[in-house]
C-alpha positions in Angstrom: -17.4 -66.0 3.7 -19.5 -62.8 3.8 -21.3 -61.6 6.9 -23.5 -58.7 5.7 -21.2 -56.7 3.5 -17.9 -57.8 5.2 -15.7 -60.5 4.0 -13.9 -62.9 6.3 -11.4 -65.5 5.4 -10.9 -68.8 7.3 -7.8 -70.8 6.5 -8.7 -73.6 9.0 -11.7 -75.9 8.1 -12.7 -76.2 11.8 -12.8 -72.4 12.1 -14.9 -72.2 9.0 -17.5 -74.7 10.3 -17.7 -72.7 13.6 -18.3 -69.5 11.6 -21.1 -71.2 9.6 -22.9 -72.4 12.8 -22.6 -69.0 14.3 -24.0 -67.4 11.2 -27.0 -69.7 11.1 -27.8 -69.0 14.8 -27.5 -65.3 14.2 -29.7 -65.4 11.1 -27.0 -63.7 9.2 -26.9 -64.0 5.4 -24.1 -66.5 4.7 -22.3 -67.1 1.5 -20.6 -70.5 1.6 -17.9 -69.8 -0.8 -14.4 -69.0 0.0 -12.8 -65.9 -1.5 -9.4 -64.5 -1.5 -9.3 -61.3 0.5 -7.9 -58.4 -1.5 -4.3 -57.6 -0.4 -4.0 -54.2 1.1 -1.1 -52.2 -0.4 0.0 -49.2 1.6 1.8 -46.6 -0.5 5.1 -45.7 1.1 5.8 -42.1 2.1 8.0 -39.9 -0.1 10.7 -40.0 2.5 10.8 -43.8 2.4 10.9 -43.8 -1.4 13.8 -41.5 -1.5 15.5 -43.3 1.4 15.3 -46.5 -0.7 16.6 -44.7 -3.8 19.5 -43.4 -1.8 20.6 -47.0 -1.1 20.8 -47.5 -4.9 23.0 -44.5 -5.7 24.8 -41.6 -4.1 25.6 -38.2 -5.4 28.9 -36.5 -5.0 29.2 -32.7 -5.5 32.4 -30.9 -6.6 33.0 -27.2 -6.5 36.0 -26.0 -8.6 37.0 -22.4 -8.1 39.8 -20.1 -9.0 42.3 -19.6 -6.2 44.0 -16.8 -8.1 40.7 -14.9 -8.0 40.5 -15.6 -4.2 37.2 -17.3 -4.4 37.9 -19.9 -1.6 35.6 -18.3 1.0 32.8 -18.0 -1.6 33.2 -21.7 -2.3 33.5 -23.0 1.3 30.4 -20.8 2.1 28.5 -22.5 -0.7 29.6 -25.9 0.5 28.4 -25.1 4.0 25.0 -24.0 2.6 24.6 -27.2 0.6 25.7 -29.6 3.4 23.5 -27.8 5.9 20.4 -28.0 3.7 21.0 -31.7 2.8 22.4 -32.8 6.2 19.8 -35.6 6.5 19.7 -36.7 2.9 21.8 -39.8 2.6 21.8 -39.5 -1.2 24.3 -36.7 -0.9 27.4 -38.6 0.1 30.2 -36.0 -0.1 31.3 -32.6 -1.4 34.7 -31.7 -2.7 36.4 -28.3 -2.9 39.0 -28.0 -5.6 41.2 -24.9 -6.1 42.1 -24.2 -9.7 44.3 -21.6 -11.4 47.4 -20.9 -13.5 49.6 -22.5 -14.7 47.6 -25.8 -14.9 44.3 -24.2 -15.7 42.7 -21.0 -16.8 41.7 -18.3 -14.3 38.1 -17.3 -13.4 36.8 -20.8 -12.9 33.7 -21.3 -10.7 32.1 -24.7 -11.6 29.8 -27.0 -9.7 29.3 -30.6 -10.9 27.6 -33.7 -9.6 28.5 -37.3 -10.1 26.4 -40.3 -9.2 27.8 -43.6 -7.7 25.9 -46.8 -7.4 25.3 -48.7 -4.1 28.6 -50.5 -4.4 30.4 -47.1 -4.7 31.3 -47.6 -8.3 31.7 -44.4 -10.3 29.2 -43.9 -13.0 31.9 -41.9 -14.9 29.5 -39.1 -15.9 29.6 -35.6 -14.5 26.4 -33.5 -14.5 27.2 -29.8 -14.9 25.1 -27.9 -12.4 26.7 -24.4 -12.8 29.5 -22.8 -14.7 30.3 -19.2 -14.2 31.8 -19.0 -17.7 28.5 -20.1 -19.2 26.0 -18.3 -17.0 28.0 -15.1 -16.8 27.6 -14.8 -13.0 27.9 -16.6 -9.7 24.9 -18.7 -8.6 22.7 -17.9 -5.7 22.7 -20.6 -3.0 19.0 -21.3 -3.6 19.7 -22.0 -7.3 22.3 -24.5 -6.5 20.2 -26.1 -3.8 17.3 -26.5 -6.2 19.6 -28.2 -8.8 20.9 -30.6 -6.2 17.5 -31.3 -4.8 16.3 -32.4 -8.2 19.1 -35.0 -8.2 19.0 -36.3 -4.6 15.4 -35.8 -3.4 12.9 -34.2 -6.0 10.2 -34.1 -3.3 12.2 -32.2 -0.8 10.7 -28.8 0.3 13.5 -26.1 0.4 11.3 -23.5 2.0 12.3 -20.0 1.1 15.0 -21.5 -1.3 12.2 -22.7 -3.5 11.4 -19.1 -4.6 11.9 -18.5 -8.3 15.0 -16.6 -9.4 14.5 -12.9 -9.1 12.0 -13.0 -6.3 14.5 -11.3 -4.1 14.9 -8.5 -6.5 18.3 -9.6 -7.7 19.3 -9.2 -11.4 19.9 -12.2 -13.6 23.3 -10.9 -14.7 26.1 -9.2 -12.8 29.3 -7.5 -13.7 32.1 -9.8 -14.4 34.5 -10.2 -11.5 38.2 -9.5 -11.9 39.9 -12.7 -12.9 43.4 -13.6 -11.8 44.8 -13.0 -15.3 43.5 -9.5 -15.1 45.0 -9.0 -11.7 48.5 -9.7 -13.1 49.1 -6.3 -14.5 52.4 -6.0 -16.3 55.1 -3.9 -14.7 57.1 -2.2 -17.5 60.3 -2.9 -15.6 59.4 -6.5 -14.7 57.7 -8.2 -17.6 56.2 -11.5 -16.6 57.3 -14.3 -18.8 54.6 -16.4 -20.5 53.8 -19.5 -18.5 54.0 -21.6 -21.6 57.7 -20.8 -21.8 58.4 -21.9 -18.2 59.1 -25.4 -17.0 56.4 -26.2 -14.4 57.9 -27.9 -11.3 56.8 -31.5 -10.7 55.2 -30.5 -7.4 52.3 -28.9 -9.3 51.3 -32.4 -10.5 51.2 -34.2 -7.1 47.5 -33.6 -6.5 47.4 -34.3 -2.8 43.9 -34.8 -1.4 42.5 -34.5 2.1 39.2 -36.0 3.2 37.3 -34.8 6.3 34.6 -37.0 7.7 32.4 -35.3 10.3 29.3 -36.1 12.3 26.2 -34.2 11.2 24.4 -34.7 14.5 21.5 -32.3 14.7 22.1 -29.2 12.5 21.6 -26.7 15.4 23.4 -28.8 18.0 27.0 -28.8 19.2 27.3 -32.4 17.7 27.1 -31.0 14.2 30.8 -31.0 13.0 30.2 -29.3 9.7 31.3 -25.9 10.9 34.5 -27.2 12.3 35.1 -29.3 9.2 34.5 -26.3 7.0 37.0 -24.3 9.1 39.6 -27.0 8.7 38.9 -27.0 4.9 39.5 -23.2 4.8 42.9 -23.6 6.6 44.1 -26.4 4.3 42.9 -24.8 1.0 44.5 -21.4 1.9 47.8 -23.1 1.1 46.9 -22.4 -2.6 47.3 -18.7 -2.0 51.0 -19.2 -1.1 51.5 -21.1 -4.3 49.8 -18.3 -6.3 52.3 -15.7 -4.8 55.2 -18.1 -5.5 54.1 -18.6 -9.1 54.1 -14.9 -9.8 57.6 -14.6 -8.3 58.7 -17.7 -10.4 57.6 -15.8 -13.5 59.4 -12.7 -12.5 62.6 -14.8 -12.0 62.2 -16.4 -15.4 62.0 -19.9 -14.1 65.0 -19.6 -11.8 66.0 -23.0 -10.4 66.4 -21.7 -6.8 62.9 -20.3 -6.9 61.6 -23.5 -8.4 63.0 -25.4 -5.5 61.1 -23.3 -3.0 57.7 -24.1 -4.5 55.2 -24.4 -1.6 53.3 -27.6 -0.9 49.5 -27.3 -1.2 46.4 -29.3 -0.7 44.8 -29.7 -4.1 41.4 -31.0 -3.0 39.4 -31.2 0.3 36.4 -33.6 0.4 33.8 -33.1 3.2 32.0 -36.4 4.1 29.0 -36.2 6.4 28.6 -39.1 8.8 24.9 -39.3 9.6 25.1 -42.3 11.9 27.8 -41.6 14.5 28.0 -38.7 17.0 31.3 -36.8 17.5 33.0 -38.2 14.4 36.0 -36.1 13.0 38.4 -38.1 10.9 40.9 -36.6 8.5 42.9 -38.6 6.0 45.5 -37.8 3.3 45.1 -39.4 -0.1 42.6 -41.9 1.2 45.3 -44.0 2.9 47.2 -42.0 5.6 45.3 -41.1 8.8 46.1 -37.6 10.0 43.6 -37.2 12.8 40.9 -39.1 14.5 39.0 -37.3 17.3 37.7 -40.6 18.8 41.3 -41.6 19.6 42.2 -38.4 21.5 42.6 -38.6 25.2 40.6 -35.4 25.9 37.6 -33.9 24.3 39.5 -31.0 22.7 39.6 -30.9 18.9 42.9 -30.3 17.0 43.8 -26.7 16.2 43.4 -25.8 12.6 47.0 -24.4 12.2 48.4 -27.5 13.8 46.4 -29.7 11.4 47.8 -27.8 8.5 51.3 -28.4 9.6 50.6 -32.1 10.1 49.2 -32.4 6.6 52.2 -30.6 5.1 54.5 -32.8 7.1 52.7 -35.9 5.9 53.0 -34.7 2.2 56.7 -33.8 2.4 58.0 -36.5 4.8 55.4 -39.2 4.8 54.9 -39.1 8.5 53.4 -37.1 11.3 55.8 -35.7 13.8 53.4 -33.4 15.5 50.8 -34.5 18.1 47.8 -32.7 19.5 49.6 -32.3 22.9 52.8 -30.8 21.7 53.6 -27.1 21.6 54.8 -26.3 18.1 56.6 -22.9 17.7 58.0 -21.7 14.4 61.2 -19.7 15.1 62.0 -16.8 12.8 65.4 -16.6 11.1 67.5 -13.5 11.4 66.1 -11.8 8.3 62.5 -12.5 9.3 63.2 -11.3 12.9 64.7 -8.1 11.6 61.6 -7.4 9.4 59.4 -8.1 12.3 61.2 -5.7 14.5 61.0 -2.9 11.9 57.3 -3.6 11.4 56.4 -3.5 15.0 58.7 -0.6 15.8 61.2 -2.6 17.9 64.8 -1.9 17.2 
């Protein structure tokens, strides 16, 4: 029915009759035909659109870097920048830090890729290359990486100052090439390094042990945000790769000596940071997606595990398959006689 220029719909005959009587009394123009009222469609906000799309797929970011070039800190800093900017974007599910280097890969790698999974967690199998230092000839600015990731997870997201075009800050588009690990290995005329292709690579290099760190995002500026602690743990675990780099050079000098091969250090080959946007105070650490190393929610006190202790627990889990250390134990590494003698000389104690 139409009263004036407004439409009214009566689904009940009795109500319709009442409306007709009232219309007649009020001398209002009446149209005695029933019409279907137009359905009002409210356009969802951009945030809701992207929230629904995040339910359909998730994006995982990987940062591969050369440990021989000592680019770990650069990589973990970039990871922190990314995870801080996209702390509330559920589409960004995780970020992995992967050290690379001789003898299994070439030096000078700094590569950022993205992979999309569907809502069931199935891997799409396709990597999207976001940045490759070998191709671009330089390291990326953090805002460049954020823009590339934004276009994948939330095209409508405002990045603020990070949305400035490249070069707005006066930086040049190209930079001098950094010293790569292969350039750092300068040959000593008395100690010629044997070519890695001629050496037998110990099996320990192929283990590929992975650690995942799930942390609570909380509010970015609040103490509940566990990203900074998780990033600190990642630095501690990934620094094991530096020990292997030192060992590898010695292994080359020793021409693949079996005794040196047996002393190859254990390393963590990948650390994945997983933001938990639902729970507060979450800090869970697992090895190879099956062995629990640490869960803050199960601790008796509110203190978090020390980074050096965590590293020892992870190494113990890799080598022995169990965790012999606990957060309440005092763990002291005693020096052997040779190490103690070196320490006394270094500190001037005789």
